[in-house]
C-alpha angles and dihedrals in degrees: 000000000000124000091232088065088079100047093096118041122201119256113277117257118231115231091235089059093054119104125204112241096187123069105236098181114123116258125217117265107259091208094049091232095307115140100232094195092056093043092051091048091051092048093048093048100045 
């Protein structure tokens, strides 16, 4: 990469113009609150 690549920086982006690209909404728990490690241990032992 050449040093002249950094002579001109792009225009700054205002925070209000930014758009989220990742969905940050909470997702439902696939195990419905069940502790899978404990359930597997109980099944294996009994």
